[in-house]
N, C-alpha and C positions, 0 to 999 in steps of 0.2 A: 504493500500500500504506500509506503514511504517513497518507493521508486516512481510512483505515478504522479506525485505532487509537482515536480518540476514541469512535467508535460502539461499538467492542468494549468499551471501558471502561465506557461507559454500560450496556451489556447486562449486564456482570458486576455492576455496582452494583445494578441492578434485580433480578437473580437473587438477590442477597443480602438483598433486602427482601421476599421472599415470605412467605406465611402460615406460621405454626408452630402447634403444638398447645397452646401455653400459653394459660391463661385471662387472662393479664395483658395490659393495654392501656397505651398511652402517650398522654397528652394534654398540654396546655400546662403543666400543673402537675407533670408527671413520671409515672412508672409507677403504675398502679392495678390492682387485681384485682377480679374479680366476687365479690360477697357470696354465700355459700352459705346455703341455707335450712336451719334446724335440723330434724333428723329427729325425728318424734314417737316417744315411748317406747312400746314394746309390752310387754304383760304376759305372764306365763308361759302364760296361756290363749290368747294370740294376739290380744288385743283392744287397742284404743288405751287407754293408761293415763289414767284420769280420776279426779277426786275424787268420792266419793259425795255427792249433793246433800243438803242439810239437809232432814229431814222437815218436812212442813207440814200444817196443818189445812185441808182443802179447802173447808170450809163446806157449806151445804146447797144443792143444785141442784134445779131443777124437773124433774119426770118428763116426758119428751117423749111425744108421741103415737106409737103403733106404726107401723112401716113397712108398706108394702104388699108383697104377695107378689111383685110385679113389679119392685120397687125393686132396684137393683144398686149396691152400694158395696164399695170396697176400702180397707182401712186399711193404710198402709205405716208400719211401725215403724222409726225410725232410731235405732240404738243405737251405742255405742262398740265393739261387737263386729261391726257390719255391719247391713245392713237386711234386713227380711223383710216380705212382704205377706200380708194375710189377706183372702180373699174372703168377705164376709159372706153369711149365709143367712137373709134376712128371712122366708122362708116357714116355716122351722122355728121361729125365735125372733124374731117381729116386735118384741117389746117390748125385749128385751135388746140386739138389734142397733141399734135406734133410740137406745137409751141410749148405746151405745159411740160412735156417730156424733156425737151431740151433745156428749158429754164430750170427744171428740177435738177437735172444733171449738172448744171452750172452753179448749183447752190443758191440760185436766185431767191428762193423762198425761205432759206434758212435765216433764223433770227428775225422774222417779221411777225406782225401781229394781225389778229382779226380786228380791223379798225372800225368795223360797223357790225353791230349785233342788234337785231330787231326781234325781240321775243315773239314766238309764234309766226315768224315770217322767214328770215334768212340770217345767215352769218356770212360776212364778206371779208376776204383777205386777198393776198397776192400783191400788195403794194409796199415795197421797201421804204417808201417815203412816209407811210402811215397817214397820208393826207386824203386818200381817195382820188388823187389826180395822177399818180405815178404810173409808169408803164415801161415796157422794154424798148421803146423807140420804133416800134412797127405795129401794124394792125393786120389782123387776119379777118376774113369774112367767111362764115359758114351759115348761110341762111337757113333757119329752122323751118320745118314744115308748118303749114297753117294750122294743123291740129296738135301742135306741141303743147304739152302740159307740164307745169312746174310743180310737182308734188313732192312729198316728203322724201328726202334722200337724193333728189336730183341735183346734179352739179352743173352749173351753167356759167357763162362768162358775162361779166358786167360791162356796160358800155355807157357812153354819154348819150344824152337825148338827141343830139344832132347827128349822131352816127347812124349808118344804115343798119337794118336788121341783121343780126348775126355777126356784127363787128366785135372784135375782141383784142385786148392787149394781154396783160398778165393777171388782171383782177378777176377773181372768180367768186361765186357764192354757192352756198349749200342751202337748200330749202329745208327749213325745220318745221314749218306748218304743214297741215294735211294737204293743202292746195294753196299756193301763193296767189293764184288767180291772175297771173301775169299774161300779157299778150305774147304772141309768138315772135318776139323780137330778139331773143337772147340765145346764142349758140349753146346747145346742150352738149356737154363733153363727157358725161358719164353719170354713174350712180354710186352711192355709198354701198359698198359690198360687205363691209365689216366695220363695227364700231359706231353704228347709228346712235347708240345710247350716249356715246361721247359727244357727238354732234349736238344731240338734244340738250345735254348738260351745258355745253358752251352757249347754246341758243338762249339760255335763261339768264345769261350774264350781261344783259343790256338794259339801258334805261329808256325813259320816254323820249330822249333826244337821239336815240339810236347809237349812243356811245357805250363802249364796254364799261362795266362797273369794276372790273379788275383786269390785269394783264393776262391775255390769252396768247401765248407765243407759239408759233410754228418753229420748232427747234431744228427739224430736219425733215426732208421728204425723200423717201426711198423709191427708186424706180425698179419695178419688176417686169420682166418681159416674158410673155408666154402664158 
């Protein structure tokens, strides 16, 4: 019996050295704790809090050749409010879709904002100057059909009132209402294929003067082919 006592003591010592739930550890220099990652600040609208980028003059770009009707492209917009994807429709608007693809590849839309947000209607972006007057230095024209409808998730190009139907630069809008009720004057470039909930969330961040209530930043646009 006396021979079993040392073994029993060892067992008790080992039992007292088991794992615990503390995040602290001990090394040769004494106790240490794991560093915690700082949590990102969230806005009232549920987005990641970021500073609005400084407006910039984009300079003049060269107008690209139209896409073919069989070309397939998707643009994924990465924003501080989440990501959404747009499946382009080259058959309907071969010139404007080609422009969007080339501008995205040139990082034209990176670090720009949605400068116009009208709840229940549209969100509008694509202007590095953030004024609603900027553009790439050229205009494309893809006249929409007379029966064109601008319903939820439709992506179309913005234009000035004195420009012809289907005229487009770089500014685009995404319809957030069930039906925007717009006339067939705006080139339709595609539809939101993923992340419509993100678009709807962004669409709530506007005031009565159509200004965003917080910064909604397009941080990157990825181009996928096929």
